[in-house]
SEVO-45386 format. One record per residue (C-alpha): x, y, z; residue in one letter. Coordinates in Angstrom, 1 decimal. Each point is the difference from the previous one (the first is absolute). Example, Ala and Ser with C-alpha at 12.3 -4.5 7.8 and 13.67 -1.06 7.14 Angstrom:
2
PT       x       y       z  residu
PT    12.3    -4.5     7.8       a
PT     1.4     3.4    -0.7       s
//
This chain:
576
PT       x       y       z  residu
PT   -17.3   -60.9   338.9       x
PT    -0.5    -1.6    -3.3       x
PT     1.5     1.2    -3.2       x
PT    -2.2     0.1    -3.1       x
PT     1.9     1.7    -2.9       x
PT     3.1     1.9    -0.9       x
PT     0.5     1.7    -3.4       x
PT     3.0     1.9    -1.1       x
PT    -1.0     3.0    -2.1       x
PT     3.0     2.4    -0.3       x
PT     1.6     0.3    -3.5       x
PT     3.4    -1.4     1.1       x
PT    -1.5    -2.9     2.0       x
PT     1.8    -1.3     3.1       x
PT     3.2    -2.1    -0.3       x
PT    -1.0    -2.8    -2.4       x
PT    -3.7     0.7     0.4       x
PT    -1.2     2.0    -3.0       x
PT    -2.8     2.5    -0.2       x
PT    -3.3    -1.9     0.1       x
PT     1.4    -2.9     2.1       x
PT    -2.7    -1.3     2.2       x
PT    -0.2    -2.7     2.6       x
PT    -3.2    -1.2     1.6       x
PT     0.0    -1.5     3.5       x
PT    -3.2    -0.9     1.9       x
PT    -3.4     0.4    -1.8       x
PT    -3.2     1.4     1.5       x
PT    -1.8    -2.9    -1.6       x
PT     1.7    -2.4     2.4       x
PT     0.0     1.7     3.4       x
PT    -0.1    -3.4     1.7       x
PT     3.5    -0.6    -1.2       x
PT     1.2     3.1     1.9       x
PT    -1.0    -1.6     3.3       x
PT     2.5    -2.8    -0.6       x
PT     3.8    -0.2     0.0       x
PT     0.9     0.6    -3.6       x
PT     3.4     1.7    -0.5       x
PT     0.9     1.1    -3.5       x
PT     3.1    -1.6    -1.5       x
PT     1.7     1.7    -2.9       x
PT     1.7    -2.5    -2.2       x
PT     2.1     0.3    -3.2       x
PT     3.6     0.0    -1.3       x
PT     2.6     2.4     1.3       x
PT    -0.5     3.5    -1.4       x
PT    -3.7    -0.5    -0.7       x
PT    -1.1     2.9     2.2       x
PT    -1.3    -1.9     3.1       x
PT     1.9     2.1     2.6       x
PT    -0.9     3.3    -1.8       x
PT    -3.6    -0.4     1.2       x
PT     1.2    -0.2     3.6       x
PT     2.2     3.0    -0.6       x
PT    -2.8     2.1    -1.6       x
PT    -2.3    -0.7     3.0       x
PT     2.7     0.9     2.5       x
PT     0.7     3.3    -1.8       x
PT    -3.7     0.8    -0.3       x
PT    -0.7    -0.6     3.7       x
PT     3.1     2.0     0.9       x
PT    -1.2     2.9    -2.0       x
PT    -3.5    -0.2     1.5       x
PT     1.4    -0.2     3.5       x
PT     2.0     3.2    -0.4       x
PT    -3.0     1.7    -1.6       x
PT    -2.3    -0.6     2.9       x
PT     2.5     0.3     2.8       x
PT    -0.9     2.3     2.9       x
PT     3.7     0.5     0.7       x
PT     2.8     0.5    -2.6       x
PT     3.6     0.7     0.9       x
PT     1.4     3.2    -1.6       x
PT     2.3    -2.0    -2.2       x
PT    -2.8    -1.7    -1.9       x
PT    -1.9     3.3    -0.5       x
PT     2.7     1.1    -2.4       x
PT    -1.6    -0.2    -3.4       x
PT     3.1    -1.6    -1.4       x
PT    -0.4    -2.9     2.5       x
PT    -3.8    -0.5    -0.3       x
PT    -2.7     1.3    -2.3       x
PT    -3.6    -1.0     0.6       x
PT    -0.6     0.0    -3.8       x
PT     2.9    -2.3    -0.8       x
PT     0.1    -3.7     0.7       x
PT     1.8    -3.0    -1.4       x
PT    -2.1    -1.2    -1.9       x
PT    -1.5     3.4    -0.7       x
PT    -3.4    -1.1    -1.3       x
PT    -1.9    -3.0     1.3       x
PT    -3.3    -1.4     1.2       x
PT     0.0    -2.1     3.2       x
PT    -3.1    -1.6     1.4       x
PT    -0.4    -2.0     3.2       x
PT    -2.4    -0.8     2.8       x
PT     0.8     1.0     3.6       x
PT    -1.7    -0.2     3.4       x
PT     0.7     0.2     3.7       x
PT     0.1     3.8     0.1       x
PT    -1.8     1.2     3.1       x
PT     0.3    -3.6     1.2       x
PT    -2.9    -1.2    -2.1       x
PT    -0.8    -3.7    -0.2       x
PT     2.2    -2.2    -2.2       x
PT    -2.6    -0.6    -2.6       x
PT    -0.2     1.1    -3.7       x
PT    -3.3     1.7     0.7       x
PT     2.0     2.6     2.1       x
PT     2.8     0.4    -2.5       x
PT     0.4     2.8    -2.5       x
PT     1.2    -0.2    -3.6       x
PT     2.9     2.5    -0.5       x
PT     0.9     1.3    -3.4       x
PT     3.2     2.1    -0.3       x
PT     0.7     1.7    -3.3       x
PT     2.9     2.1    -1.1       x
PT     0.6     1.8    -3.3       x
PT     3.5     1.0    -1.2       x
PT     1.1     3.1     1.7       x
PT    -3.0     0.2     2.3       x
PT    -0.7    -0.8     3.6       x
PT    -1.7    -3.4     0.8       x
PT    -3.7    -0.2     0.8       x
PT    -1.8    -2.5     2.2       x
PT    -3.6    -1.1    -0.3       x
PT    -2.0    -2.4     2.2       x
PT    -3.1    -2.1    -0.4       x
PT    -1.8    -2.0     2.6       x
PT    -1.3    -3.6    -0.3       x
PT    -1.1    -1.5    -2.5       x
PT     2.5     2.2    -2.0       x
PT    -2.1     0.0    -3.2       x
PT    -0.9     2.7    -2.5       x
PT    -3.1     0.9     2.0       x
PT     2.1     0.8     3.1       x
PT     1.0     3.6     0.3       x
PT     3.7     0.7    -0.4       x
PT     1.3     2.9     2.1       x
PT     3.4     1.7     0.0       x
PT     2.2    -0.1     3.1       x
PT     2.6     2.7     0.6       x
PT     3.7    -0.9    -0.1       x
PT     1.0     3.5     1.3       x
PT     0.5     0.5     3.7       x
PT    -1.6     3.0     1.7       x
PT     2.0     3.2     0.0       x
PT     0.5    -0.2     3.7       x
PT     1.6    -3.4    -0.4       x
PT    -1.8    -1.2     3.2       x
PT    -1.0    -3.2    -1.7       x
PT     0.7    -2.1    -3.1       x
PT    -2.0     0.4    -3.2       x
PT    -3.4    -1.8     0.0       x
PT     1.4    -2.6    -2.5       x
PT     2.5    -1.3     2.6       x
PT    -2.7    -2.3     1.5       x
PT    -0.5    -1.7    -3.4       x
PT     3.6    -0.9    -0.4       x
PT     1.5    -3.3     1.3       x
PT     1.1     0.1     3.6       x
PT     3.3    -1.6    -1.1       x
PT     1.7    -0.6    -3.3       x
PT     2.7    -2.7     0.6       x
PT     2.9    -0.5    -2.4       x
PT     2.5    -2.9    -0.1       x
PT     2.5    -1.1    -2.6       x
PT     2.3    -3.0     0.3       x
PT     2.5     1.8    -2.3       x
PT     1.5     3.4    -0.5       x
PT    -3.2     1.5    -1.6       x
PT     0.7     3.6     0.8       x
PT    -2.8     1.1    -2.3       x
PT    -2.5    -1.7     2.2       x
PT     1.7     1.2     3.2       x
PT     0.4     3.6    -1.1       x
PT    -3.4     1.4     1.1       x
PT     0.4    -1.8     3.3       x
PT     3.5     1.6     0.5       x
PT    -1.6     3.4    -0.8       x
PT    -2.7    -0.7     2.7       x
PT     2.7    -0.9     2.5       x
PT     1.7     3.4    -0.5       x
PT    -3.4     1.8     0.3       x
PT    -0.6    -1.8     3.3       x
PT     3.5     0.9     1.2       x
PT    -0.5     3.7    -0.9       x
PT    -3.5    -0.1     1.5       x
PT     1.6    -1.1     3.3       x
PT     2.9     2.4    -0.3       x
PT    -2.2     3.0    -0.4       x
PT    -2.3    -1.2     2.8       x
PT     3.1     0.0     2.2       x
PT     1.1     3.5    -1.2       x
PT    -3.5     1.4     0.5       x
PT    -0.2    -1.4     3.6       x
PT    -2.9    -2.5    -0.5       x
PT    -1.0    -1.7     3.3       x
PT     0.0    -3.5    -1.6       x
PT     0.2    -1.9    -3.3       x
PT    -2.3    -2.8    -1.3       x
PT     0.4    -2.2    -3.1       x
PT     0.6     1.6    -3.4       x
PT    -2.9     1.2    -2.1       x
PT     1.6    -1.7    -3.0       x
PT    -1.2    -3.5    -0.5       x
PT     2.9    -1.5    -2.1       x
PT     2.2    -2.5     1.8       x
PT     2.9    -1.9    -1.7       x
PT     0.9    -3.3     1.7       x
PT     3.8    -0.4    -0.2       x
PT     2.3    -2.1     2.2       x
PT     0.0     2.6     2.8       x
PT    -3.8     0.3     0.0       x
PT    -0.2    -3.8     0.0       x
PT     1.5    -0.1     3.4       x
PT    -2.6     2.4     1.4       x
PT    -2.8    -2.0    -1.7       x
PT     1.1    -3.3     1.6       x
PT     0.6     1.6     3.4       x
PT    -3.5     1.5     0.1       x
PT    -1.6    -3.2    -1.2       x
PT     1.7    -2.1     2.6       x
PT    -0.8     2.4     2.8       x
PT    -3.6     0.8    -0.8       x
PT    -1.5    -2.9    -2.0       x
PT    -1.6    -3.0     1.6       x
PT     0.7    -3.7    -0.5       x
PT    -2.7    -0.4    -2.7       x
PT     1.1     2.9    -2.2       x
PT     3.7    -1.0     0.3       x
PT    -0.7    -3.6    -1.0       x
PT     1.2     0.6    -3.7       x
PT     3.3     1.3     1.3       x
PT     0.5    -2.7     2.6       x
PT    -0.7    -2.9    -2.4       x
PT     3.3    -2.0    -0.2       x
PT    -0.5    -0.5    -3.7       x
PT     0.0     3.8    -0.3       x
PT     2.4     1.8     2.3       x
PT    -0.3    -2.0     3.2       x
PT     0.2     3.3     1.9       x
PT    -1.3    -0.7     3.5       x
PT     0.5     3.4     1.6       x
PT     2.2     2.9     0.9       x
PT     2.7    -0.8     2.6       x
PT     1.8     3.4     0.4       x
PT     1.1     3.1    -1.8       x
PT     1.9     3.2     0.5       x
PT    -0.7     3.5    -1.3       x
PT     2.7     2.6    -0.5       x
PT    -1.2     3.7    -0.2       x
PT     2.5     2.8    -0.6       x
PT    -1.1     3.4     1.3       x
PT     0.9     2.2    -3.0       x
PT    -1.1     3.5    -0.6       x
PT    -1.9     1.6    -2.9       x
PT     2.1     2.9    -1.3       x
PT    -1.9     3.1    -1.2       x
PT     2.7     2.0    -1.7       x
PT    -2.2     2.9    -1.1       x
PT    -1.2     0.5     3.6       x
PT     3.4    -0.9     1.5       x
PT    -1.4    -2.5     2.5       x
PT    -0.2    -3.7     0.6       x
PT    -2.7    -2.1     1.5       x
PT     0.2    -3.5     1.5       x
PT    -1.4    -2.3    -2.7       x
PT    -2.1    -2.1     2.5       x
PT    -1.4     2.7     2.2       x
PT    -3.5    -0.2    -1.6       x
PT    -0.3    -3.7     0.8       x
PT     2.3    -0.2     3.1       x
PT    -2.7     0.6     2.6       x
PT    -2.5    -2.5    -1.6       x
PT     1.2    -2.7    -2.3       x
PT     3.7    -0.1     1.2       x
PT    -1.2     0.0     3.6       x
PT    -2.4    -2.8    -0.8       x
PT     2.9    -2.0    -1.5       x
PT     1.9     0.4     3.2       x
PT    -3.0    -1.3     2.0       x
PT    -0.2    -3.1    -2.2       x
PT     3.8    -0.8     0.1       x
PT     1.7    -2.4     2.3       x
PT     2.8     2.6     0.5       x
PT     1.2     3.2    -1.6       x
PT     3.1     2.1     0.3       x
PT     1.0     3.5    -1.4       x
PT     3.7     0.3    -0.8       x
PT     0.7     3.7     0.7       x
PT     3.3    -0.1    -2.0       x
PT    -1.5    -1.2    -3.3       x
PT    -3.5     1.2     0.7       x
PT    -1.3    -3.5    -0.8       x
PT    -3.1    -1.5     1.6       x
PT     0.2    -3.8     0.3       x
PT    -3.3    -1.9     0.6       x
PT     0.1    -3.8     0.7       x
PT    -3.1    -2.2    -0.2       x
PT    -0.3    -3.5     1.3       x
PT    -3.3    -1.1    -1.5       x
PT    -2.5    -1.8     2.2       x
PT    -3.8     0.4     0.7       x
PT     0.7     3.0     2.2       x
PT     1.9     1.7    -2.9       x
PT    -2.9    -0.6    -2.4       x
PT    -2.5     1.3     2.6       x
PT     2.1     3.2     0.5       x
PT     0.1     0.7    -3.8       x
PT    -3.7    -0.5    -0.3       x
PT    -0.6     2.4     2.9       x
PT     2.2     2.7    -1.4       x
PT    -0.7    -0.3    -3.7       x
PT    -3.6    -0.4    -1.1       x
PT     0.7    -2.6    -2.8       x
PT     2.7    -1.7    -1.9       x
PT    -0.6     2.4    -2.8       x
PT     0.5     3.1     2.2       x
PT     3.2    -1.5     1.3       x
PT     1.2    -0.7    -3.6       x
PT    -0.7     3.6    -0.9       x
PT     2.2     1.1     2.9       x
PT     2.9    -2.2    -1.2       x
PT    -0.7     1.3    -3.6       x
PT     0.5     3.5     1.2       x
PT     3.3    -0.9     1.8       x
PT     1.3    -1.6    -3.2       x
PT    -1.0     3.0    -2.1       x
PT     1.9     2.3     2.5       x
PT     3.1    -1.9    -1.1       x
PT    -0.1     2.3    -3.1       x
PT     0.4     3.1     2.2       x
PT     3.4     0.8    -1.6       x
PT    -1.3     0.1    -3.6       x
PT     0.6     3.5    -1.3       x
PT    -2.5     2.1    -1.8       x
PT     1.6    -0.3    -3.4       x
PT    -0.3    -3.8     0.1       x
PT    -3.6     0.3     1.1       x
PT    -0.8     2.2    -2.9       x
PT     1.7    -2.5    -2.4       x
PT    -2.3    -2.7     1.4       x
PT    -3.2     2.0    -0.1       x
PT     0.7     1.1    -3.6       x
PT     1.0    -3.5    -1.2       x
PT    -2.2    -1.7    -2.6       x
PT     1.4    -3.4     0.7       x
PT     3.2    -0.5    -2.0       x
PT     1.8    -3.0     1.5       x
PT     2.5     1.6     2.3       x
PT    -1.8     3.3     0.3       x
PT    -1.3     0.8     3.5       x
PT     2.0    -2.6     1.9       x
PT     0.7     1.2     3.6       x
PT     3.4    -0.2     1.5       x
PT     0.5    -2.5     2.8       x
PT     1.3     1.2     3.3       x
PT     2.5    -1.7     2.2       x
PT    -1.1    -1.6     3.3       x
PT     1.0     3.1     2.0       x
PT    -2.3     2.2    -2.3       x
PT    -3.0    -2.3     0.6       x
PT    -2.6     1.1     2.5       x
PT    -1.2    -3.5     0.5       x
PT     0.7    -3.6    -0.7       x
PT    -0.5    -3.5     1.5       x
PT     2.7    -2.1     1.4       x
PT     0.2    -3.6     1.2       x
PT    -3.5    -0.8    -1.3       x
PT    -0.5    -3.7     1.1       x
PT    -2.8    -2.2    -1.3       x
PT    -1.0    -3.4     1.4       x
PT    -0.3    -2.3    -2.9       x
PT    -0.8    -3.7    -0.3       x
PT     2.5    -1.6    -2.4       x
PT    -1.7    -2.1    -2.7       x
PT     1.0    -3.6    -0.1       x
PT     1.4     0.0     3.6       x
PT    -2.8     1.5     2.1       x
PT     2.7     1.9     1.9       x
PT    -1.0     3.4     1.3       x
PT     2.8     2.5    -0.4       x
PT     0.5     3.8     0.5       x
PT     1.4     1.5    -3.2       x
PT     0.9     3.6    -1.0       x
PT    -2.5     1.4    -2.4       x
PT     2.8     1.1    -2.3       x
PT     1.0    -3.7    -0.4       x
PT    -3.2    -0.8    -1.7       x
PT     0.0    -0.7    -3.8       x
PT    -1.1     2.5    -2.6       x
PT    -3.1    -2.2    -0.5       x
PT    -0.9     0.1     3.6       x
PT     0.3     3.7     0.1       x
PT    -2.1     0.3    -3.1       x
PT    -2.6    -2.3     1.6       x
PT    -0.1     2.2     3.1       x
PT    -0.4     3.2    -2.1       x
PT    -3.2    -1.2    -1.6       x
PT    -1.6    -2.1     2.7       x
PT     0.7     2.5     2.8       x
PT    -1.4     3.0    -1.8       x
PT    -3.2    -1.9    -0.7       x
PT    -0.4    -0.6     3.7       x
PT     0.6     3.6     1.0       x
PT    -2.4     1.4    -2.6       x
PT    -2.7    -2.7     0.4       x
PT    -2.7     2.5     0.9       x
PT     1.2     3.0    -2.1       x
PT    -1.1     0.9    -3.5       x
PT     3.2    -0.4    -2.0       x
PT     1.6    -1.0    -3.2       x
PT     3.1    -2.1    -0.2       x
PT     2.3     0.4    -3.0       x
PT     2.4    -3.0     0.1       x
PT     2.6    -0.3    -2.8       x
PT     1.1    -3.6    -0.3       x
PT    -0.4    -0.7     3.7       x
PT     1.0    -3.7    -0.4       x
PT     3.4     0.4    -1.7       x
PT     2.0    -1.5     2.9       x
PT    -2.5    -2.7     0.8       x
PT     0.7    -3.7    -0.5       x
PT    -2.6    -1.8    -2.2       x
PT    -1.9    -1.3     3.1       x
PT    -0.4     3.6     1.3       x
PT    -1.1     1.2    -3.4       x
PT    -2.7    -2.7     0.0       x
PT    -1.1     1.1     3.5       x
PT     0.2     3.8    -0.5       x
PT    -3.5     0.8    -1.1       x
PT    -1.6    -2.3     2.6       x
PT     2.1     1.6     2.8       x
PT    -1.0     3.5    -1.1       x
PT    -3.6    -1.1     0.2       x
PT     0.5    -1.6     3.4       x
PT     1.7     3.1     1.3       x
PT    -2.8     2.3    -1.0       x
PT    -2.8    -2.4     0.9       x
PT     1.4    -0.7     3.5       x
PT    -0.5     3.7     0.8       x
PT    -3.8    -0.1    -0.6       x
PT    -1.6     1.0     3.3       x
PT    -1.9    -2.9     1.5       x
PT    -2.6    -0.4     2.8       x
PT    -1.6     3.3    -0.7       x
PT    -3.4     0.9     1.3       x
PT    -3.0    -1.5    -1.8       x
PT     2.3    -2.2    -2.0       x
PT     1.2     2.9    -2.1       x
PT     3.1    -0.7    -2.2       x
PT     2.4     2.5    -1.4       x
PT     1.4    -1.1    -3.4       x
PT     3.4     1.7    -0.1       x
PT     0.6    -1.1    -3.6       x
PT    -2.2     2.9    -1.1       x
PT     2.4     2.5     1.5       x
PT     3.1    -0.8    -2.0       x
PT     1.3    -0.8    -3.5       x
PT     3.2    -1.9    -0.7       x
PT     1.8     0.5    -3.4       x
PT     3.1    -2.1    -0.6       x
PT     2.2    -0.7    -3.0       x
PT     1.4    -3.5    -0.3       x
PT     1.7    -2.4    -2.4       x
PT    -0.8    -3.0     2.2       x
PT    -2.5    -2.5    -1.4       x
PT    -0.6    -1.1     3.6       x
PT    -1.3     3.5     0.9       x
PT    -2.1     0.1    -3.2       x
PT    -1.5    -3.4     0.7       x
PT    -1.5     1.3     3.3       x
PT    -1.7     3.0    -1.7       x
PT    -3.3     0.0    -1.9       x
PT     0.0     0.7    -3.8       x
PT    -1.9     3.2     0.6       x
PT     2.9     1.2     2.2       x
PT     2.9    -1.1    -2.1       x
PT     0.9     2.8    -2.4       x
PT     2.3    -0.9    -2.9       x
PT     2.3     2.8    -1.2       x
PT     1.2    -0.2    -3.6       x
PT     1.4     2.2    -2.8       x
PT    -2.1     0.1    -3.1       x
PT     1.2     0.4    -3.6       x
PT     0.4     3.7     0.5       x
PT     2.1    -0.4     3.1       x
PT    -2.8     1.2     2.2       x
PT    -0.9    -1.5     3.4       x
PT    -3.2    -2.0     0.4       x
PT    -1.4    -1.3     3.2       x
PT    -2.7    -2.6    -0.2       x
PT    -1.5    -2.3     2.6       x
PT     0.7    -3.6    -0.8       x
PT    -3.8    -0.6     0.0       x
PT    -0.2     2.5    -2.9       x
PT     2.7    -1.5    -2.2       x
PT    -0.7    -1.7    -3.3       x
PT     1.5    -3.1     1.5       x
PT    -1.6     0.6     3.5       x
PT     0.5    -2.7     2.6       x
PT    -0.5    -0.5     3.7       x
PT     3.3     0.9     1.8       x
PT    -1.3    -1.0     3.4       x
PT     1.4    -3.4     0.9       x
PT     1.5    -0.4    -3.4       x
PT     3.4    -1.8    -0.3       x
PT     3.1     2.1    -0.1       x
PT     1.0    -1.6    -3.3       x
PT    -3.2     1.1    -1.7       x
PT     0.3     3.6     1.4       x
PT     3.6     0.2    -1.3       x
PT    -1.1    -1.1    -3.4       x
PT    -3.1     2.2    -0.3       x
PT     1.3     3.2     1.7       x
PT     3.8    -0.1    -0.5       x
PT     0.3    -2.0    -3.2       x
PT     2.2    -2.5     1.7       x
PT    -1.0    -3.6    -0.8       x
PT     2.8    -1.8     1.8       x
PT     0.1    -1.4     3.5       x
PT     3.8     0.1     0.2       x
PT     2.7     2.6    -0.6       x
PT     1.4     1.0    -3.3       x
PT     3.5    -1.4     0.6       x
PT    -1.2    -3.5     0.7       x
PT    -2.7     0.3    -2.7       x
PT     2.7     0.8    -2.5       x
PT     1.6    -3.4     0.5       x
PT    -3.3    -1.6    -1.0       x
PT    -0.3     2.2    -3.0       x
PT     3.5    -0.9    -1.2       x
PT    -1.0    -3.7    -0.4       x
PT    -0.1    -0.8    -3.8       x
PT    -2.5    -2.8    -0.3       x
PT     0.6    -0.4    -3.7       x
PT     3.5    -1.2     0.7       x
PT    -1.0    -2.6     2.6       x
PT    -0.2    -3.3    -1.8       x
PT     1.4    -2.7     2.2       x
PT    -0.6    -1.4     3.5       x
PT     3.5     1.2     1.0       x
PT    -0.8     3.6    -1.0       x
PT    -3.3    -0.2     1.9       x
PT     1.8    -1.2     3.2       x
PT     2.6     2.7    -0.4       x
PT    -2.7     2.7     0.0       x
PT    -1.8    -1.6     3.0       x
PT     3.3     0.0     1.9       x
PT     0.4     3.7    -0.6       x
PT    -3.6     0.6     1.1       x
PT     0.7    -1.5     3.4       x
PT     1.8     3.3     1.0       x
PT    -3.5     1.7    -0.2       x
PT    -2.6    -0.2     2.7       x
PT    -3.6    -1.1    -0.5       x
PT    -2.2     2.2    -2.3       x
PT    -2.7    -0.2    -2.6       x
PT     2.4     1.1    -2.6       x
PT     2.5    -2.8     0.8       x
PT    -2.9    -2.6     0.0       x
PT    -1.0     1.1    -3.5       x
PT     3.5    -0.4    -1.3       x
PT     0.3    -3.5     1.6       x
PT    -3.4    -1.0    -1.5       x
PT     1.2     1.1    -3.5       x
PT     3.2    -2.0     0.5       x
PT    -2.0    -3.1     0.9       x
PT    -2.0     0.4    -3.1       x
PT     3.2     0.0    -2.1       x
PT     1.0    -3.2     1.8       x
PT    -3.4    -1.6    -0.8       x
PT     0.1     1.1    -3.7       x
PT     3.6    -1.4    -0.5       x
//
């Protein structure tokens, strides 16, 4: 999947993005660039509108997913909870290239150009064009309406990303809101399948997945159980996390019931998956025990080669296993009442609007316990088993992004990462883009017949917001987008290569990037810089006064700014 263009067209705009706001991503004139690792980095001052683009895309894809869905829970069918002709933003044009439907080859020749348009108050429309996507190529409309029998999704479903991944390092509830709505839809989808006596349950139709701390545990577990030594290399590198492997973990599953008050009955929550996935978990475990008093299932796993082999036999892939854990986590919301769900579905994204209540441990259906990771401690070389919850915020953040890239390596997807490096130390910020590249590239299938090579970079796009000059320095100027407010207070988004003062961001020093993009021309903080600014050179006339200032400067570390002050002091000494 490769994004081409997004334009906001409704009268009220979207957040800080006014009507007519447009952002261009990849260009059809440079298809070769799409075959390379080129994430988009949104840069700019706080409040410039960077995150709003991620939010708009998340909302648009949520709306499209609900429009095309084969199955919809009864709660979302209420016109107060969802209307096909109302979206936030309510009018837009979105263009992208997408492939891999029907398992076609991973080459642009087999891709389609998708154009989705929506006018205010009207339902969205989807159009597709085949390669070479030019004006001579016929454009055909694809239906976004499922058949009346609801025996399949709408035709347009195959032209949507297989996964839309959201991640925010902070409390960006506006970004997370469409993902929270998707979780509730998935929960109700399962709930109604249980009520209607379905024989089994597969992964949700809805493609939106939000990676929070709980999901991070599932991501890491599936990576360490299913990935090979080569693909895990970015995680294992001692300069990154030093994670060597999974030592042991415990799962705790509470056997709650779904209550159907209107029908005056209750159904065991897990019965749809008990004979398949839960049974498979028991087969993979070292031991398990059902406590009849608390109705709690305990499963313990001591991880060795046999454990990994068992998981690979009973789950087709790490991604399938992740979707199972995703479902279990989503079932933790089983106690959320219908009024709260309606508030979430109707929310337009005000800060606290749509926040789900958090259950206590006894209300949970599922959680991990005693999750031990074998880690090599940097500087000592000592290998130690550590609880995952003892890892730092930066390490968890690292696992979020690297792990999901590994799981989705061969799936067409878009990753929306809001400041993913916030908790990283400077060294990790400098490594981040390279490690992303290593994680995706490591998944490219090798040793295929006839020397054929699948380029997985074509299957996904990565959009991230960042204030880090280290991140920007590893992105090409065509992929660094500067967000600013113009004289009218409107948001502009221009590639650095298109600016009046265009420059090459790739490999450029962080000082230059700070100066050009953030209007910060210092290499030190403002408090220490203020001490240099307070020096009154006009009042320094004697050698004693010069030495007094130099003595004060010894409290400051080395910097270009300090060197410039010393040079000026030395010139005073020479002149007098």
